[in-house]
C-alpha positions in Angstrom: 13.2 0.0 12.1 15.6 0.5 9.7 15.6 3.3 7.2 15.5 1.9 3.9 14.3 -1.5 2.2 14.8 -3.3 -1.0 13.3 -5.4 -3.0 15.2 -7.6 -5.3 11.8 -8.9 -7.6 8.5 -6.8 -7.6 5.9 -9.5 -8.4 2.9 -10.0 -6.5 4.3 -10.8 -2.8 6.6 -7.9 -3.3 4.0 -5.9 -4.0 1.9 -7.1 -1.0 4.7 -6.5 1.4 5.0 -2.9 -0.1 1.7 -2.0 -0.2 1.6 -3.2 4.1 4.7 -1.3 4.7 3.4 2.3 3.3 0.1 1.7 4.5 1.4 1.1 8.4 3.5 3.9 7.8 6.9 1.9 9.0 8.7 3.2 6.2 7.8 6.0 3.3 7.6 5.1 -0.1 10.7 7.7 -0.9 13.1 4.7 1.4 11.5 1.9 -0.8 13.8 0.3 -3.3 12.7 -2.1 -6.2 14.5 -3.8 -9.1 13.1 -6.6 -11.6 14.0 -8.0 -14.7 10.6 -6.8 -16.0 10.2 -3.3 -16.7 6.0 -3.7 -16.7 6.8 -4.7 -13.0 8.6 -1.7 -12.2 6.3 0.4 -14.2 3.3 -1.1 -12.1 5.0 -0.8 -8.5 6.2 2.9 -9.4 3.0 3.8 -10.4 1.1 2.3 -7.7 3.2 2.7 -4.8 5.5 5.6 -6.2 8.7 3.8 -4.9 11.9 4.0 -6.5 12.9 1.5 -9.1 15.9 0.4 -11.3 16.6 -2.3 -13.3 20.0 -2.5 -11.7 19.6 -4.5 -8.9 23.0 -3.8 -7.7 21.6 0.0 -7.5 18.8 -1.4 -5.2 21.0 -3.3 -3.2 23.5 -0.6 -2.2 20.6 1.6 -0.5 19.0 -0.9 1.2 19.3 -1.6 4.9 16.8 -4.6 4.5 16.8 -6.2 1.3 14.0 -8.7 0.3 14.9 -11.5 -2.3 11.5 -11.9 -3.6 12.7 -14.2 -6.3 12.1 -17.6 -7.3 14.2 -20.4 -5.3 16.0 -21.3 -8.3 17.3 -18.0 -8.6 19.2 -17.2 -5.1 22.3 -18.6 -6.1 22.7 -16.4 -9.5 21.0 -13.4 -7.8 23.1 -13.1 -4.6 26.4 -13.8 -6.6 25.4 -10.8 -8.3 24.5 -8.8 -5.5 26.5 -10.3 -2.6 29.5 -7.6 -3.2 27.4 -5.0 -3.2 25.3 -5.0 0.1 26.0 -3.1 3.5 27.8 -4.3 6.3 25.0 -4.3 8.4 22.6 -5.6 5.9 19.4 -7.8 6.9 18.8 -10.3 4.2 15.3 -11.5 4.0 14.7 -14.5 1.7 10.5 -15.8 1.1 11.6 -18.7 -1.3 10.4 -22.4 -0.1 12.9 -24.7 0.3 15.9 -21.9 0.9 17.0 -22.5 4.2 19.4 -20.0 6.5 22.3 -22.4 5.5 22.2 -22.0 2.3 21.7 -18.4 1.9 24.9 -18.1 4.0 26.7 -20.4 2.0 25.8 -18.3 -1.4 26.6 -14.9 0.3 30.0 -16.8 1.3 30.4 -14.6 4.7 28.8 -13.5 7.5 25.2 -11.8 7.3 22.5 -11.2 8.8 19.4 -13.6 7.6 15.8 -13.6 8.2 13.6 -16.7 6.7 9.9 -16.0 6.2 7.3 -18.5 4.7 4.5 -15.7 3.5 1.2 -16.8 1.4 -0.7 -15.2 -1.1 -3.5 -14.0 1.1 -1.2 -11.1 1.8 -2.3 -9.4 -1.0 -5.6 -8.5 0.5 -4.0 -7.8 3.8 -4.7 -11.1 5.5 -1.2 -13.0 4.9 0.1 -15.6 7.7 3.9 -15.6 7.9 6.2 -17.9 9.8 9.6 -16.2 10.2 13.0 -17.5 11.2 16.6 -16.0 11.6 20.1 -16.8 12.4 21.9 -16.0 15.3 23.5 -12.8 13.8 19.9 -10.9 14.1 19.4 -8.9 17.3 16.1 -9.3 18.9 15.0 -5.2 17.7 16.0 -6.3 14.1 13.8 -9.4 14.3 11.2 -7.2 16.0 11.4 -4.9 13.1 11.0 -7.4 10.2 7.8 -9.0 12.3 6.4 -5.5 12.3 6.3 -5.6 8.6 5.0 -9.0 8.1 2.2 -7.9 11.0 1.5 -5.1 8.7 -0.2 -7.5 5.9 -1.5 -9.9 8.3 -0.3 -11.9 11.1 3.3 -13.4 11.7 4.8 -15.8 13.9 8.3 -16.9 15.0 8.9 -20.8 14.9 12.3 -23.2 14.9 13.4 -23.6 11.3 13.0 -26.9 11.4 9.2 -26.4 11.2 9.3 -24.7 7.8 8.2 -27.4 5.7 5.6 -28.2 7.7 4.6 -24.4 7.5 4.8 -24.1 3.9 1.9 -27.5 3.7 -0.5 -25.4 6.5 -0.3 -21.9 5.4 2.4 -21.4 2.3 0.6 -23.9 0.3 -3.3 -24.2 2.3 -4.7 -21.1 0.3 -5.2 -23.4 -3.0 -6.6 -26.2 -0.8 -9.2 -23.6 1.1 -9.9 -22.7 -3.2 -10.6 -25.9 -3.9 -12.8 -26.4 -1.1 -15.0 -22.9 -1.8 -15.2 -24.4 -5.3 -16.4 -27.7 -4.1 -19.1 -25.8 -1.9 -20.0 -24.0 -4.6 -20.6 -26.8 -6.9 -22.4 -28.6 -4.6 -25.0 -25.3 -4.5 -25.1 -25.4 -7.9 -26.4 -28.7 -8.2 -29.2 -27.7 -5.5 -29.9 -24.7 -7.9 -28.3 -21.9 -6.7 -26.6 -19.7 -9.3 -22.7 -19.7 -9.3 -21.7 -16.3 -8.5 -24.2 -16.0 -5.2 -22.6 -19.7 -4.7 -19.0 -18.4 -4.7 -19.9 -15.5 -2.4 -22.1 -17.5 0.3 -19.3 -20.3 0.7 -16.1 -17.5 0.5 -18.2 -15.6 3.3 -18.9 -18.8 4.9 -15.0 -19.8 5.0 -13.9 -16.3 5.8 -16.4 -15.8 8.9 -15.5 -19.4 10.0 -11.5 -18.6 10.3 -12.4 -15.6 12.0 -14.2 -17.2 14.6 -11.3 -19.4 15.1 -8.7 -16.7 15.2 -11.0 -14.5 17.7 -12.7 -16.9 20.3 -9.8 -18.6 21.2 -12.0 -22.2 21.3 -10.9 -25.3 19.5 -12.0 -25.8 16.0 -13.6 -29.3 17.3 -15.6 -27.2 19.3 -16.7 -24.6 16.9 -17.9 -27.6 15.1 -20.0 -29.2 18.0 -21.8 -25.9 17.9 -23.0 -26.1 14.6 -24.1 -29.7 14.8 -27.4 -30.0 16.3 -28.9 -34.0 17.1 -30.1 -35.9 14.5 -29.4 -32.4 12.4 -28.7 -31.4 8.6 -25.1 -30.7 9.5 -24.1 -33.9 11.3 -25.4 -35.6 8.4 -22.9 -33.4 6.4 -20.1 -34.1 8.7 -21.1 -37.8 8.5 -20.9 -38.0 5.0 -17.5 -35.8 4.7 -15.8 -38.1 7.1 -17.3 -41.4 5.5 -15.0 -39.6 2.2 -12.2 -39.7 4.7 -12.3 -35.9 4.3 -9.9 -35.2 7.1 -7.5 -37.7 6.4 -7.1 -36.7 2.6 -6.3 -33.0 4.3 -3.5 -34.4 6.3 -2.1 -36.4 3.9 -1.9 -33.7 1.6 0.1 -31.7 4.5 2.5 -34.8 4.7 3.0 -34.8 0.6 3.1 -31.1 0.9 5.5 -31.3 3.6 7.8 -33.6 2.3 8.4 -32.0 -1.2 9.5 -29.3 0.5 12.3 -30.9 2.0 13.4 -32.6 -1.0 13.3 -29.0 -2.8 15.6 -28.1 0.5 17.8 -31.4 0.2 18.7 -30.1 -4.0 20.1 -26.8 -2.7 
């Protein structure tokens, strides 16, 4: 594992990463650096994690063996222009922005540099993130393994081909929003039938959590798990029939398709 890690941008995703790294004992807090334009965010991460903070990006960069660019996609050219002459020769750059590919990041730095591209998601904030990882050919296997350890410290991480990143954004990066909508709709249905809203939210959310855990831990196909719940002429198959009549799966697949297309368009703007 590289000795020091720096974050440019100390928002929610950076905070999730810092918490995971410290809790897993991968890097001590006194070897984690963070910079941000917001003093409020810097005060927050300083107090919560006891890391070293600085308003100057160049200061953070100069200490970092691994550097995470945790800023909005449109800020990448400006931030990289500011720091590119201050990074260590052997630094590993980690990008976590949708639509920012490896080639674009390399172009911004204007030199050969190690880059790992990651698409995490917001459940990282509760230690249940899902991150897709790819890298350029400058990154060695042991270095990539170190990055995987970081992202596995607050969820799960998988290596994928970069060309699949737009699809990953659609089914992992953006999908928490779809799941929240599903939980909200389930709870609304419960309220319609008389359940108190707080209990309906809790029941719906726990059902989604448990179902996801069944998929991950049982190794069974989701279709098989669904069939196990659907008794002949029972209540569940009646509900499934209603969902199918209203194009439930088709709507979800279309959402993934449109999200993927949007991600590709964002990438082409770079």
